[in-house]
C-alpha positions as CSV (number, residue, x, y, z in Angstrom):
1,X,-4.0,29.4,14.9
2,X,-1.0,31.6,14.2
3,X,-2.9,33.6,11.6
4,X,-3.8,37.2,11.4
5,X,-7.6,37.2,11.0
6,X,-7.6,40.7,9.7
7,X,-5.6,39.5,6.7
8,X,-8.1,36.8,5.8
9,X,-11.0,37.2,3.4
10,X,-14.3,37.8,5.1
11,X,-16.4,35.9,5.4
12,X,-14.4,32.7,5.4
13,X,-14.3,29.2,6.9
14,X,-10.7,28.3,8.0
15,X,-9.6,24.8,8.9
16,X,-6.4,24.5,10.9
17,X,-4.2,21.7,9.4
18,X,-2.4,21.1,12.7
19,X,-5.6,20.5,14.7
20,X,-7.1,18.4,11.9
21,X,-4.1,16.1,11.9
22,X,-4.3,15.8,15.6
23,X,-7.9,14.5,15.4
24,X,-7.0,12.2,12.5
25,X,-4.1,10.8,14.5
26,X,-6.3,10.0,17.6
27,X,-9.0,8.4,15.5
28,X,-6.3,6.3,13.7
29,X,-5.0,5.2,17.0
30,X,-8.5,4.0,18.1
31,X,-8.9,2.1,14.8
32,X,-5.5,0.4,15.1
33,X,-5.9,-0.5,18.8
34,X,-9.5,-1.7,18.6
35,X,-9.3,-3.5,15.2
36,X,-12.4,-1.5,14.1
37,X,-12.7,0.1,10.7
38,X,-13.4,3.8,11.1
39,X,-14.6,5.9,8.2
40,X,-15.7,9.5,7.8
41,X,-19.4,10.3,7.5
42,X,-19.7,12.9,4.8
43,X,-22.9,14.2,6.2
44,X,-20.8,15.8,9.0
45,X,-17.7,16.8,7.1
46,X,-17.2,16.8,3.3
47,X,-14.5,19.4,2.7
48,X,-12.8,17.4,-0.1
49,X,-10.2,20.2,-0.5
50,X,-8.4,18.7,2.5
51,X,-8.9,15.0,1.6
52,X,-5.2,14.8,0.5
53,X,-4.5,15.1,4.3
54,X,-7.3,12.7,5.2
55,X,-6.0,10.0,2.9
56,X,-2.7,9.9,4.8
57,X,-4.7,8.4,7.7
58,X,-8.0,6.9,6.3
59,X,-9.7,5.6,3.2
60,X,-13.4,5.3,2.4
61,X,-16.4,7.1,3.8
62,X,-20.0,6.7,4.8
63,X,-22.4,8.1,2.2
64,X,-26.1,8.8,2.4
65,X,-26.8,9.6,-1.2
66,X,-25.6,9.1,-4.7
67,X,-23.7,12.3,-4.7
68,X,-21.9,11.5,-1.5
69,X,-21.0,8.0,-2.7
70,X,-19.6,9.5,-5.9
71,X,-17.6,12.1,-4.0
72,X,-16.1,9.3,-1.9
73,X,-15.1,7.3,-4.9
74,X,-13.7,10.3,-6.8
75,X,-11.9,12.1,-4.0
76,X,-10.8,9.3,-1.6
77,X,-10.2,6.6,-4.2
78,X,-12.3,4.1,-2.2
79,X,-15.9,2.9,-2.5
80,X,-18.4,4.1,0.0
81,X,-20.5,2.5,2.7
82,X,-23.8,3.8,1.5
83,X,-27.0,4.0,3.5
84,X,-30.1,6.0,2.6
85,X,-33.7,6.1,4.1
86,X,-34.8,5.3,0.6
87,X,-33.1,4.5,-2.7
88,X,-34.5,5.8,-6.0
89,X,-34.7,3.2,-8.7
90,X,-33.2,5.6,-11.3
91,X,-30.1,6.1,-9.1
92,X,-29.5,2.6,-7.6
93,X,-27.3,1.1,-10.3
94,X,-25.0,4.2,-10.2
95,X,-24.9,4.0,-6.4
96,X,-23.7,0.4,-6.7
97,X,-20.9,1.6,-9.0
98,X,-19.5,3.8,-6.2
99,X,-20.3,1.5,-3.2
100,X,-18.7,-1.5,-1.4
101,X,-21.5,-1.8,1.2
102,X,-25.2,-0.8,0.8
103,X,-27.5,-0.7,3.9
104,X,-31.2,-0.7,3.5
105,X,-33.7,1.1,5.8
106,X,-36.6,-1.4,5.4
107,X,-37.3,-4.9,4.3
108,X,-39.4,-3.5,1.4
109,X,-36.3,-1.6,0.1
110,X,-34.1,-4.7,0.3
111,X,-36.7,-6.9,-1.4
112,X,-37.0,-4.4,-4.1
113,X,-33.3,-4.4,-5.0
114,X,-32.1,-7.8,-3.9
115,X,-32.4,-9.2,-7.4
116,X,-30.1,-6.4,-8.7
117,X,-27.6,-7.3,-6.0
118,X,-27.7,-11.0,-6.9
119,X,-26.4,-10.1,-10.3
120,X,-23.3,-8.6,-8.7
121,X,-22.2,-11.5,-6.4
122,X,-19.3,-10.5,-4.1
123,X,-19.1,-7.0,-5.3
124,X,-21.5,-5.4,-2.9
125,X,-22.1,-6.3,0.8
126,X,-25.7,-5.7,1.7
127,X,-27.0,-4.8,5.2
128,X,-30.0,-3.7,7.1
129,X,-30.3,-0.7,9.4
130,X,-31.8,-1.7,12.7
131,X,-33.7,0.3,15.3
132,X,-32.9,-1.0,18.8
133,X,-35.7,1.3,20.1
134,X,-33.2,2.7,22.6
135,X,-31.2,5.9,22.5
136,X,-30.0,8.4,25.1
137,X,-30.3,11.3,22.7
138,X,-32.6,13.9,24.3
139,X,-33.2,16.1,21.2
140,X,-36.1,14.7,19.3
141,X,-34.8,15.9,16.0
142,X,-31.7,13.8,16.4
143,X,-33.3,10.8,18.1
144,X,-33.8,8.0,15.5
145,X,-35.5,5.8,18.1
146,X,-38.3,8.1,18.9
147,X,-41.8,6.6,18.7
148,X,-42.9,6.0,15.1
149,X,-39.4,6.6,13.8
150,X,-39.0,6.0,10.0
151,X,-35.4,4.9,10.5
152,X,-34.5,1.3,10.8
153,X,-36.0,-2.1,11.3
154,X,-37.2,-3.3,14.7
155,X,-36.6,-6.8,16.1
156,X,-40.4,-7.5,15.5
157,X,-39.7,-7.2,11.8
158,X,-37.0,-9.9,12.0
159,X,-38.8,-12.5,14.1
160,X,-38.4,-14.9,11.2
161,X,-34.7,-14.2,10.9
162,X,-32.6,-12.4,8.4
163,X,-33.5,-12.2,4.7
164,X,-31.2,-14.4,2.5
165,X,-28.1,-12.5,1.4
166,X,-27.9,-10.0,4.3
167,X,-24.3,-9.7,5.5
168,X,-24.4,-6.9,8.1
169,X,-26.4,-4.8,10.5
170,X,-26.2,-1.1,10.9
171,X,-27.4,1.1,13.8
172,X,-27.0,4.8,14.3
173,X,-28.5,6.0,17.6
174,X,-25.8,8.3,19.1
175,X,-25.3,12.1,18.9
176,X,-22.0,13.7,20.1
177,X,-22.0,10.8,22.6
178,X,-19.3,9.1,24.7
179,X,-18.2,5.5,24.9
180,X,-20.5,4.8,27.9
181,X,-23.5,5.6,25.8
182,X,-22.3,3.2,23.1
183,X,-21.8,0.5,25.8
184,X,-25.5,0.9,26.9
185,X,-26.6,0.7,23.2
186,X,-24.6,-2.4,22.6
187,X,-26.2,-4.1,25.6
188,X,-29.6,-3.5,24.1
189,X,-28.5,-4.5,20.6
190,X,-27.1,-7.8,21.9
191,X,-30.2,-8.5,24.0
192,X,-32.5,-8.0,21.0
193,X,-30.5,-8.9,17.9
194,X,-27.8,-11.2,19.5
195,X,-29.2,-14.4,18.0
196,X,-28.7,-12.9,14.5
197,X,-25.1,-11.8,14.9
198,X,-23.4,-15.1,14.3
199,X,-24.9,-15.1,10.8
200,X,-23.3,-11.9,9.8
201,X,-19.9,-10.6,8.5
202,X,-20.0,-7.1,9.8
203,X,-21.8,-4.6,12.1
204,X,-21.8,-0.9,11.6
205,X,-22.2,1.1,14.8
206,X,-22.9,4.3,13.0
207,X,-21.8,7.8,14.0
208,X,-22.2,10.1,16.9
209,X,-18.9,8.9,18.5
210,X,-17.3,12.2,19.6
211,X,-13.9,10.5,20.0
212,X,-11.9,13.7,19.8
213,X,-13.7,15.6,22.5
214,X,-11.3,16.2,25.4
215,X,-13.5,14.3,27.9
216,X,-13.9,11.2,25.7
217,X,-12.5,8.0,27.3
218,X,-10.7,6.5,24.3
219,X,-9.3,3.6,26.3
220,X,-12.8,2.6,27.3
221,X,-14.0,2.7,23.7
222,X,-11.1,0.5,22.6
223,X,-11.9,-2.0,25.3
224,X,-15.6,-2.4,24.5
225,X,-14.9,-2.7,20.8
226,X,-12.3,-5.4,21.4
227,X,-14.6,-7.4,23.6
228,X,-17.5,-7.1,21.2
229,X,-15.2,-8.4,18.4
230,X,-14.0,-11.3,20.5
231,X,-17.6,-12.3,21.3
232,X,-18.9,-12.3,17.8
233,X,-16.0,-12.3,15.4
234,X,-17.6,-9.5,13.4
235,X,-15.8,-6.8,11.4
236,X,-16.7,-3.6,13.3
237,X,-17.3,-0.3,11.4
238,X,-17.7,3.1,13.0
239,X,-18.6,6.2,11.0
240,X,-18.2,9.4,13.0
241,X,-18.6,12.8,11.3
242,X,-18.1,15.5,13.9
243,X,-15.1,13.8,15.5
244,X,-13.0,14.2,12.4
245,X,-13.4,18.0,12.3
246,X,-14.2,18.8,15.9
247,X,-12.7,22.1,17.0
248,X,-10.5,22.3,13.9
249,X,-11.6,25.6,12.4
250,X,-13.4,28.9,12.6
251,X,-15.8,31.1,10.6
252,X,-14.3,34.6,10.2
253,X,-16.9,37.4,9.9
254,X,-16.8,41.2,9.9
255,X,-19.0,43.8,11.7
256,X,-20.6,45.9,9.0
257,X,-23.0,48.0,11.2
258,X,-24.2,48.4,14.8
259,X,-27.9,48.8,15.3
260,X,-29.2,50.1,18.7
261,X,-32.9,49.5,19.3
262,X,-34.0,50.7,22.8
263,X,-30.7,49.7,24.3
264,X,-30.4,46.3,22.5
265,X,-27.3,46.5,20.4
266,X,-26.9,44.2,17.4
267,X,-23.7,43.9,15.4
268,X,-24.7,43.2,11.8
269,X,-22.2,40.9,10.2
270,X,-21.3,39.9,6.7
271,X,-22.5,36.3,7.4
272,X,-25.9,34.8,8.0
273,X,-27.0,32.4,10.7
274,X,-29.8,31.0,8.6
275,X,-27.6,30.6,5.5
276,X,-24.1,29.9,6.9
277,X,-24.6,28.6,10.4
278,X,-28.1,27.0,10.2
279,X,-27.3,24.3,12.8
280,X,-27.1,27.1,15.4
281,X,-30.8,27.9,14.8
282,X,-31.8,24.3,14.1
283,X,-30.5,22.6,17.3
284,X,-30.4,25.4,18.6
285,X,-27.0,26.2,20.2
286,X,-25.0,29.4,20.9
287,X,-21.6,29.2,19.3
288,X,-18.4,30.4,21.0
289,X,-16.9,33.7,19.8
290,X,-13.1,34.1,20.3
291,X,-12.4,36.9,22.8
292,X,-16.0,37.2,23.8
293,X,-18.0,35.8,26.8
294,X,-21.5,35.3,27.9
295,X,-23.2,38.6,29.0
296,X,-21.3,40.3,31.8
297,X,-22.6,43.4,33.7
298,X,-20.7,46.5,32.8
299,X,-19.2,45.2,29.6
300,X,-20.3,46.1,26.0
301,X,-22.8,43.5,25.1
302,X,-24.2,42.7,21.6
303,X,-26.4,40.4,19.7
304,X,-24.9,39.0,16.5
305,X,-27.1,39.8,13.5
306,X,-27.0,38.0,10.1
307,X,-27.1,39.8,6.8
308,X,-30.2,38.1,5.4
309,X,-33.7,39.6,5.5
310,X,-35.0,36.9,7.8
311,X,-36.2,38.5,11.0
312,X,-34.9,35.6,13.1
313,X,-31.4,35.7,11.6
314,X,-29.7,36.7,14.8
315,X,-28.3,35.2,18.0
316,X,-27.1,36.6,21.3
317,X,-25.8,37.8,23.5
318,X,-22.1,38.2,23.9
319,X,-19.9,40.6,25.9
320,X,-16.7,42.1,24.7
321,X,-13.9,44.0,26.5
322,X,-14.5,47.1,24.3
323,X,-17.2,48.5,22.1
324,X,-17.5,46.9,18.7
325,X,-17.2,49.0,15.6
326,X,-17.6,48.4,11.8
327,X,-14.6,46.6,10.5
328,X,-14.0,44.5,13.6
329,X,-13.6,40.8,13.0
330,X,-15.9,38.3,14.8
331,X,-14.4,34.8,14.9
332,X,-16.9,32.0,15.5
333,X,-15.2,28.9,17.0
334,X,-15.7,25.3,15.8
335,X,-17.6,25.9,12.6
336,X,-16.2,23.2,10.3
337,X,-18.2,20.1,11.1
338,X,-21.9,20.0,10.1
339,X,-22.1,23.8,9.8
340,X,-20.3,23.9,6.4
341,X,-22.3,21.0,4.8
342,X,-25.6,22.7,5.6
343,X,-25.0,26.1,4.1
344,X,-27.3,27.7,1.5
345,X,-27.3,30.7,-0.8
346,X,-30.5,32.1,0.7
347,X,-31.1,35.7,-0.2
348,X,-28.1,35.6,-2.5
349,X,-25.9,36.7,0.3
350,X,-22.2,36.1,-0.3
351,X,-21.2,32.5,0.7
352,X,-18.1,32.4,2.9
353,X,-14.9,31.4,1.2
354,X,-13.0,28.3,2.4
355,X,-9.3,28.3,3.4
356,X,-6.7,26.4,5.4
357,X,-4.1,27.4,7.8
358,X,-1.1,25.2,7.0
359,X,1.2,23.6,9.5
360,X,3.7,26.4,8.5
361,X,1.2,29.0,9.7
362,X,0.3,30.2,6.2
363,X,-3.2,30.9,4.9
364,X,-4.2,29.2,1.6
365,X,-7.5,29.9,-0.1
366,X,-9.2,26.7,-1.2
367,X,-12.4,28.1,-2.7
368,X,-14.1,31.5,-3.2
369,X,-17.7,31.7,-4.2
370,X,-19.3,34.1,-6.8
371,X,-22.5,35.2,-8.3
372,X,-22.4,32.3,-10.7
373,X,-22.5,29.8,-7.8
374,X,-25.7,31.4,-6.6
375,X,-27.2,31.7,-10.1
376,X,-26.3,28.1,-11.2
377,X,-27.9,26.6,-8.1
378,X,-31.3,27.9,-9.1
379,X,-31.6,26.9,-12.8
């Protein structure tokens, strides 16, 4: 980014328009060449302040709640592909208002709402989420096929075939995965559910396709999607989240104090890991800091400490070329996908602003947060 971080509000999330457009162009290429429909999963990226850019390349989105479905309808101008582990009866009619496709997590849920759908023939395409009981995801928290999973219908539940009215199947078993992982999953899906596929109109292959990672084999993905479409004639849908915003922006923070406890130095920042980067602690993973490295002997080394009162609101360690001091900027790399949608106002600490670095190299503030945002969230 050609932006002077010292001139940016701190703390602040910044998305780089040029990098964002690069990702959108690549994903659009995959959609055009494969014949698949690719939509954005809001659970990974819902920064609607840049949807004017998104709409130049894509329409529609994958929603997992009433609010996400409404956001899709209002801010992209298209109806959502909506799935939720459970739909509330008090919300379902409104969800249908904003949705083109609705996927059910269980046969119980479909049976509960099928009569409502029958009153809207042709307006909503219903589907079922399936659990192929196979995934290469090693982290249990992200593996929807772990034993006893609450997500999706197994083939045992469909031994008598598909319920009347179902038009599609949906699986989501990948996490920041490559095309070879998808190829293995498709082999399992075909072996278990293949006899049902010729009765359908569409198949949704979920998210977790990290198409924009440098090592991703885009040509291989296009090839396997084309072949699958040729075999079954189905409309294919992919709904990645991270891929859209992968490595498109940073979180700018400022060192406010340095604490030295028996030789362990912590740089206290104006941001919080637990409130503003919760996925770092949840996964966990150590984010990259621009102009910093993993610990190196002989170099000034610091933990990064958050500004909340949670004892565990810290992460480390990083080495720098020179000693840190209050006022120095700390730039966390790749903090736009997932990180932003998970933030909270815990402890009432200042929520980072949101801005964009335009293609012309200018910084534009999209949103700043205030006391009222904190207060209004609570009552």
